[in-house]
N, C-alpha and C positions, 0 to 999 in steps of 0.2 A: 504494500500500500504506500503510495508516494506521500511525502509530507505536503501539507497545504502551503501555498505561497505565503510569505510574510506580508503584512500590511504594507501599503505604499510608502509609509514613512520609515520603514526599517530596511536596512541592508544587512545581509548575513553572507559573508564571503571569507573564505579561508585566507585570502590574500590581504584582507583588511582587518587588522586587529586580531588575527588568528581565529576568525569566525565568530567573534563576539558580536551580538546584535548592536548595530550603531544606527544613528539617525542617518537617513539617506543623504548622500552627498557630503558627509562629514566623516570624521574618525572619532566622533564622540559617542562612547558607549551609553546605551540607555541607562544602565545601572549607575553610572556616574551622576547623572542628573537626578534620578529618583532617590539615590542614597543621600545626596546633598539635601534634597527637599525633606526627606524623612528625618534627617538629623536636625531639622529646624532652621536651615539656612533660608532666608526669605527668597521668594521667587525672583524678585527684582535683582538681587545680588547674583543669583545663578544666571539670570538672563544677561547680566553685564558680562559674564564670561562667555556666554553662548548666545549671541544676538539673534540667531535664527529661531530660538526657542519661543514658543507661544504657550499660553496656559493649556490650550487644547492638545498640543504636542506632549506636554508634560503629563497630562491626564491619560493620553493614549499610550504613552510609554509605560506608565504604571499599570494600566489595564493589560498591556501586552505581557509584561513580566508576571502578572498574576496568572494569566492564561498559559504562559510558557516558562515555568520556573526552571532555572538552571539546576541540573542534577550532578551530583558528584563533585569531586575536587576540580579546580581549574587546572588546565593542562600546563605543563612547564613550557618554557620557550622551545626547548628541544623537541617536545612532542608536537607543538603547534607548527614547527618549521623543520620537518624531518630532513629537508635538503641542506640545512645548515650544518657546518662542521664545527664541533666544539673542540678548540685547540688546547684549552687549559681550563681546569676547574680548581679553583682555590679560593679561600676566604682571605680577604685583605682586611686586617684590623689596624686601627690607628695605633701609633706607638704609645706605650705607657708613659704617663708623666711621672716625674721623680717622687711625687707625693703619694702615689698609690702604694698600697701594701700588697 
């Protein structure tokens, strides 16, 4: 059974943000906007960062996410981009200051 097409305001493409649902024509994930609003950031402040955003788009993004919840853990960069070659994997920590024990 094929998946239904996403609404006109959503793009889902593995080449754009690793397949995360974004607002069409942007690289802005739906969950970035809805999470900001859910945390209590005023709509006008969010809109200052994303001028294309309208109240209707924000409501539609929330409805889309309720209808299509993300399941499981987010994929790693390597999983989202299998053609990439990881040349080194290490953790870089800042140097300790002399006052630390």
